[in-house]
C-alpha positions as CSV (number, residue, x, y, z in Angstrom):
1,M,-11.8,134.4,55.6
2,S,-9.8,132.5,52.8
3,K,-11.7,129.4,51.1
4,K,-11.1,125.9,49.5
5,K,-12.3,122.8,48.5
6,K,-13.4,120.4,50.3
7,D,-11.6,117.4,49.3
8,G,-13.6,114.2,51.1
9,D,-14.8,113.1,53.7
10,K,-12.6,113.2,57.3
11,Q,-11.9,110.5,59.7
12,H,-14.4,111.0,62.3
13,P,-12.8,111.8,65.6
14,D,-14.6,108.9,67.2
15,G,-13.8,106.3,64.9
16,K,-16.4,106.3,62.4
17,H,-17.3,107.3,58.8
18,G,-20.2,108.4,57.4
19,K,-23.3,111.3,56.8
20,Q,-26.1,111.9,58.0
21,S,-29.8,112.0,56.1
22,A,-32.1,115.4,57.1
23,P,-35.2,115.0,59.4
24,N,-38.3,114.4,57.2
25,Q,-39.9,117.3,59.4
26,A,-38.2,120.0,58.3
27,T,-36.9,120.6,54.1
28,P,-33.6,122.1,54.6
29,T,-34.2,124.9,52.6
30,A,-33.9,128.0,54.9
31,L,-34.6,131.3,52.9
32,H,-31.5,133.1,54.1
33,M,-29.1,130.2,54.6
34,S,-27.6,128.2,51.9
35,T,-27.7,123.9,51.6
36,P,-24.9,122.8,52.1
37,T,-23.7,120.0,49.6
38,T,-20.3,117.7,48.9
39,A,-18.5,120.7,47.0
40,E,-19.3,123.0,49.4
41,E,-16.0,125.5,49.7
42,Q,-14.4,125.7,53.3
43,I,-14.0,128.8,55.2
44,F,-10.7,128.7,57.2
45,L,-11.2,131.2,60.6
46,N,-9.0,133.0,62.3
47,K,-10.6,134.6,65.8
48,K,-11.2,138.5,63.6
49,S,-12.9,136.4,60.9
50,Y,-15.0,134.1,63.5
51,E,-16.1,136.7,65.5
52,K,-17.5,138.7,63.0
53,E,-19.4,135.4,61.1
54,L,-20.3,134.5,64.5
55,A,-22.5,138.1,64.6
56,R,-23.7,137.4,61.0
57,L,-25.3,134.1,62.1
58,Q,-26.5,135.0,65.3
59,V,-28.7,138.1,63.8
60,E,-29.8,135.1,61.4
61,L,-30.8,133.2,64.8
62,V,-32.8,136.1,65.7
63,K,-34.7,136.6,62.8
64,L,-35.8,132.7,63.2
65,Q,-36.8,133.4,66.4
66,E,-39.2,135.7,65.3
67,W,-40.4,133.1,62.8
68,I,-40.3,130.3,65.2
69,R,-42.8,132.6,67.5
70,A,-45.2,134.3,64.6
71,K,-45.2,131.1,63.3
72,G,-45.9,129.1,66.7
73,L,-43.1,126.1,66.0
74,K,-41.8,123.7,68.3
75,V,-38.4,123.1,68.3
76,V,-36.4,120.9,70.8
77,V,-32.6,120.5,70.5
78,I,-30.4,118.2,71.8
79,F,-26.7,118.7,72.6
80,E,-24.9,115.2,73.5
81,G,-21.8,114.6,73.0
82,R,-18.3,114.0,75.3
83,D,-17.1,116.2,78.1
84,A,-15.9,118.8,77.3
85,A,-16.5,118.6,73.5
86,G,-18.0,121.8,73.3
87,K,-21.7,121.5,74.0
88,G,-22.0,124.4,76.8
89,G,-20.2,126.9,74.0
90,A,-22.2,126.2,71.5
91,I,-25.5,126.7,73.6
92,K,-23.9,130.0,75.1
93,R,-23.6,131.5,71.4
94,I,-26.9,130.1,69.7
95,T,-28.4,132.2,73.2
96,E,-26.7,135.1,74.2
97,S,-29.0,136.9,71.2
98,L,-32.4,135.5,71.4
99,N,-35.2,135.9,73.9
100,P,-35.1,134.0,76.8
101,R,-39.0,133.8,77.2
102,V,-38.8,132.1,73.4
103,C,-35.1,130.2,73.5
104,R,-34.5,128.8,76.8
105,V,-31.9,126.1,77.9
106,V,-33.0,123.0,80.2
107,A,-30.3,121.3,81.8
108,L,-31.3,118.8,84.3
109,P,-29.6,117.4,87.8
110,T,-29.1,114.1,89.1
111,P,-33.0,112.5,89.3
112,T,-34.2,113.0,92.8
113,E,-36.0,109.6,94.8
114,R,-39.2,110.9,93.7
115,E,-38.7,111.2,89.8
116,K,-36.4,107.7,89.4
117,T,-39.5,105.9,90.1
118,Q,-41.8,107.7,87.7
119,W,-41.4,106.8,83.5
120,Y,-38.5,107.7,82.7
121,F,-39.0,110.1,80.0
122,Q,-41.9,112.0,82.5
123,R,-39.1,115.1,84.1
124,Y,-37.9,115.6,80.4
125,V,-42.0,116.3,79.1
126,A,-42.4,118.6,81.7
127,H,-39.8,120.9,79.6
128,L,-40.9,120.2,76.3
129,P,-41.8,123.5,74.4
130,A,-45.2,125.3,73.8
131,A,-46.3,126.9,70.5
132,G,-43.6,129.4,69.5
133,E,-41.0,128.2,72.0
134,M,-37.3,126.5,71.4
135,V,-35.7,124.6,74.1
136,L,-31.9,123.2,74.3
137,F,-31.2,120.2,76.0
138,D,-27.7,120.5,77.7
139,R,-27.9,116.5,77.8
140,S,-31.1,114.7,77.2
141,W,-33.3,111.7,77.9
142,Y,-29.4,109.9,76.4
143,N,-28.4,110.1,80.0
144,R,-29.6,106.4,80.2
145,A,-27.6,105.2,77.1
146,G,-23.9,107.0,77.9
147,V,-23.2,107.9,82.2
148,E,-26.4,105.8,83.2
149,R,-25.0,102.5,80.5
150,V,-21.5,103.2,81.3
151,M,-21.7,103.8,85.1
152,G,-24.1,101.1,85.7
153,F,-26.5,103.9,87.5
154,C,-29.3,101.6,85.3
155,T,-30.6,98.0,85.3
156,E,-29.6,95.8,82.3
157,D,-33.4,96.0,81.2
158,E,-33.6,99.7,82.2
159,Y,-30.8,100.1,79.6
160,R,-32.6,97.9,76.9
161,E,-36.2,98.8,77.5
162,F,-34.8,102.8,76.9
163,L,-33.5,101.5,73.5
164,R,-36.7,100.0,72.7
165,S,-38.7,103.5,73.8
166,V,-37.1,106.2,72.5
167,P,-37.2,105.4,69.1
168,E,-41.1,105.6,69.1
169,F,-41.1,108.1,72.3
170,E,-39.1,110.8,69.4
171,R,-41.6,109.2,66.8
172,M,-44.5,110.6,69.1
173,L,-43.2,113.6,69.2
174,V,-42.7,114.4,65.5
175,R,-46.1,113.4,64.7
176,S,-47.0,116.0,67.8
177,G,-45.7,118.3,65.9
178,I,-42.2,119.2,67.6
179,I,-39.3,119.8,65.2
180,L,-36.5,117.8,66.9
181,I,-32.9,118.3,65.9
182,K,-30.1,116.0,67.7
183,Y,-26.1,116.6,68.0
184,W,-23.7,115.2,68.8
185,F,-20.4,117.0,69.7
186,S,-17.2,114.9,68.9
187,V,-13.9,115.1,70.5
188,S,-10.9,113.9,70.2
189,D,-8.9,111.6,73.0
190,K,-5.7,114.1,72.7
191,E,-8.2,117.4,72.9
192,Q,-10.2,116.4,75.2
193,E,-7.4,115.8,77.5
194,K,-6.0,119.5,76.7
195,R,-9.3,121.0,77.9
196,F,-9.7,118.8,81.3
197,Q,-5.9,120.0,82.0
198,A,-6.8,123.7,80.9
199,R,-9.7,123.3,83.1
200,I,-7.3,122.4,86.2
201,N,-5.2,125.3,85.3
202,D,-8.1,127.6,85.5
203,P,-9.9,128.3,89.2
204,T,-12.9,130.0,87.2
205,K,-13.1,126.4,85.4
206,R,-12.6,124.1,88.3
207,W,-16.2,123.2,88.9
208,K,-17.4,121.8,85.1
209,L,-14.9,118.6,86.3
210,S,-17.1,116.2,87.9
211,P,-16.2,112.7,89.1
212,M,-17.6,111.8,86.5
213,D,-15.6,113.9,84.2
214,M,-12.3,111.7,85.2
215,Q,-14.4,108.4,84.8
216,S,-15.4,109.6,81.4
217,R,-11.3,109.0,80.6
218,A,-10.7,106.1,82.2
219,R,-13.7,104.3,80.6
220,W,-13.0,106.0,77.0
221,V,-13.4,103.0,75.2
222,E,-16.9,102.1,77.6
223,Y,-18.3,105.1,76.5
224,S,-17.5,104.6,72.7
225,K,-19.1,101.3,72.5
226,A,-21.9,102.8,74.2
227,K,-22.2,105.8,71.7
228,D,-22.4,103.0,68.9
229,E,-24.5,101.4,70.2
230,M,-26.9,104.2,71.0
231,F,-26.6,105.5,67.5
232,A,-27.6,102.3,66.0
233,H,-30.6,102.2,67.7
234,T,-32.0,106.0,68.1
235,D,-30.5,107.4,64.4
236,I,-33.6,107.1,62.4
237,K,-35.2,108.9,59.8
238,Q,-37.5,111.1,61.4
239,A,-34.6,111.8,64.3
240,P,-31.5,111.7,62.9
241,W,-28.2,112.2,64.5
242,Y,-25.8,115.1,63.1
243,V,-22.2,114.8,64.6
244,V,-20.2,118.3,64.9
245,N,-16.2,117.5,64.9
246,A,-15.5,119.7,67.9
247,D,-12.0,119.7,67.9
248,N,-11.9,122.9,67.0
249,K,-14.4,125.2,69.5
250,M,-14.4,127.8,67.1
251,C,-15.2,125.9,63.7
252,A,-17.8,123.4,65.9
253,R,-19.6,126.2,67.5
254,L,-20.0,128.2,63.2
255,N,-21.0,124.6,61.8
256,C,-23.4,124.0,64.5
257,I,-25.6,126.9,64.3
258,R,-25.3,127.4,60.2
259,H,-26.7,124.0,60.3
260,L,-29.7,124.1,62.8
261,L,-30.8,127.3,60.5
262,T,-30.6,125.1,57.5
263,L,-33.2,123.4,58.9
264,I,-35.9,124.9,59.7
265,P,-37.2,127.3,56.5
266,Y,-37.6,130.7,57.8
267,E,-38.4,134.2,57.0
268,D,-37.5,138.0,58.2
269,L,-39.5,139.1,60.5
270,T,-37.7,141.8,61.9
271,P,-39.4,144.2,63.6
272,E,-39.5,147.8,61.7
273,P,-37.5,150.7,63.3
274,I,-39.0,152.0,66.2
275,V,-39.4,155.7,66.7
276,L,-38.5,156.7,70.8
277,P,-41.9,159.3,72.2
278,P,-40.8,162.5,73.3
279,R,-39.5,162.4,77.5
280,Q,-42.3,163.1,79.9
281,A,-42.3,166.7,80.9
282,D,-41.4,167.0,84.6
283,Q,-45.1,169.1,85.5
284,G,-43.8,169.9,88.7
285,Y,-43.5,166.9,90.2
286,V,-40.4,167.2,93.3
287,R,-39.0,163.6,93.8
288,P,-37.5,162.4,97.1
289,P,-34.0,163.2,98.2
290,I,-31.6,160.9,96.7
291,T,-30.1,160.4,99.8
292,D,-33.3,158.1,100.7
293,Q,-31.9,155.7,98.2
294,T,-29.4,152.6,99.0
295,F,-26.3,152.9,96.4
296,V,-24.3,150.3,95.5
297,P,-20.5,151.5,96.1
298,E,-19.0,152.5,93.1
299,V,-15.5,151.3,93.7
300,Y,-15.7,151.6,89.0
301,V,-16.7,154.7,87.9
302,P,-16.1,156.1,84.4
303,E,-13.1,158.5,83.3
304,S,-16.7,161.0,82.7
305,K,-20.0,160.7,84.3
306,G,-23.6,161.6,82.4
307,E,-25.5,164.3,84.2
308,D,-29.4,162.8,84.1
309,K,-29.6,159.7,86.0
310,D,-33.5,157.2,86.5
C-alpha cells in the first residue's frame, strides 16, 4: 500500500463541502485505532491490500464486539444513502466475522396497514438493542425524509412533524444510554448509473433493482433536495451525520469500518487460547446402521475423503 499526504477537502459527491463534528456520547479515542487528523496519510488500495486491511479491521471489530458484550453497551448504527451506494456491502463486511447474537441487522420492509396507524417510530423502537448488543439499521426511520417525501408516501404535515420530532427522538435515545451513529453513503450519479447497469446485466443481482430505484434516477435532484433538508434538521451534536464517499466500494467499506472503530473506545478482551478436551471413548456403544440415515446426494466430492464421520 502506497501512502500520500492529503491535500485538502474534496468536493462532496452530492455537491456539498464540510466536516462533521464528533458525537458527544463517545470520545473518539479507541485504544487500537488512531484518530484521523487533517494531515492524515492516505492509503492507496489495490485488491490485495484491500483484503489484507479488511482482515485486520475485522479482527478489531471482533474485539469491539467483545467489549460491547462485556460492558453491556447499547449501539445503534444507521446506514442511509443513495440507492446502490454500497450500504449493504459495508454492512456485510462488518457483520461477517461477528456473532449474530451480539451484532444483528435490521432491514424492515414496507410498513403494514396496521403499522401505518402507529406512532411513526414505533416499529423501529422494537428493534433497538438491549445491553451488550449492536444493531445495524439498513435504512431506518429516515425513510420518511427520503423516499416517502420524494414519492409522496407521506403528507406534508407528517413530513414536517418528522423533522421536528426526530432530533428529540434521537436525543432521547442518547440520554437512555444508546450510542447512536449515523452514516450517509454518498455516490455520484455516474457511479450510480454504472452500478445499476451492472445489476441489470447480472442475474444474481437483478433482484436488487426495484421500481423505487428507477425513480431515484428519474428524481435525482428531488432526492438531493430531500437529503439536504434532512441534514439541515437532523445533523445534531448528539447524533451527527458522517458522510462516506462511496464512489469506490473498497475504500468506502474500509473508511466506514475504520471510522466506526474510532467512535467507541474499547480494549482487547479476546479470550485466551482454548485447549480441546480429549475425545470421549466409545465405551462399547454400537451406533445404528448408517443406511438408516438420509443423506444429501454427494454431487460435489473432494479428491480424497476423510475417514471419521459424525
